[in-house]
N, C-alpha and C positions, 0 to 999 in steps of 0.2 A: 537464506543467502547472506543476510547481514552478518550472522555469526560465522559463516564459512569465510567471508571476506576478512573478518577480524582475525581468524585463526590462520588464514592463508592456505587453507586446505578444506576438503569436505569434512563436515562434522555432524554428529547427531545433535539435534536441538529439540527441546520440547515445543510442541505446537500448542500455543495458548492465546487467549484473547478472543475478541468478538469476531475477528476476521480469519481465525485460524483455519477454518474449514476450506477457505479458498486461497489463502495466501501463505500458509505456513506448512510446507512439507516437513516431515520429520528429519529429512536429510537431503542435502544437495549432493547428488551422486557424483561418482568418479568421472563419468562422461560429461556431465553438465558443468561441473566447476571450471574446467579450463576454458570452455566456451564463454561462460559468464565472465570469467576473469579477463578474457580478451576483448569482450564487446560491451560490458556493462561498466559505466564510469564509476558508479557508486550505488550503494543500497542504503535506504533510510529506514529507521524504525519510527513508526507512527503510533502514538498511544491510542488506546480504546476511546478515551475522552475526545481526542482530536477527530477520530473517525465519526463518532456520534455527532459532534459539532458540525462536521462536514455534511453528514446526512441531513441534519436539520436545516443547514443553510441551503442545501440544494432544494429541499422541499419549500422552505420559506421564500426563497428568491425566484426560483424558476419552475417550481412544481414538478420536480423530478424525484422519484422515489428510487433509491439505490440500495443494494445490499452493502454491508460493511466493506467487503473486499473491493466492491466497485467504486466506493467513495474514498478509498485510501489515497489515491494520487491527488485528488482534490484536497484531502486533509493535509497532505504534505505542503501544498501551496498555501492553504488558508491558515495553517498554524505557524507558517514561517520556517518550518523545517527545511523546505526547499526554497532557496532564494534565487530567483532568476538574476542573471547578470544584467547590467545596464543595457537596455536596448534589446534584450533577448525576448523573443516572442514565444510563448508556450501554448500548448494545447493540452487539455486534460481529457482523457477518455473516461467516461462514467458509464458503468454497465452493471448488469446483474438484476435478478428478480427474486433472489432468495431472501425476502424480507416480509415482514408483516405490516401491511398498509395501515392497520389499526393503530400502530404506535405513532403515526403521523397525525 
């Protein structure tokens, strides 16, 4: 989605990174792009390192194990890539079970 927004149209994009299986379609399609363009304010790219840091913080702070894709929104906040406006209240949905608990 990020690359499609950059281009202003649907584009093919390589799916890569630790959350690619859940967050990186190879293409945002012709039907989906106009809907996203109308209703999505922006799309952020989050690094693998930020996602791993978010997973670790979720485990260390609140004992939640999340798959990489499920921790991406928290990674955006934790890393500072998403900066709430003054007074803005945010909620972050954390989900997913496609992870190895042994790594925690």
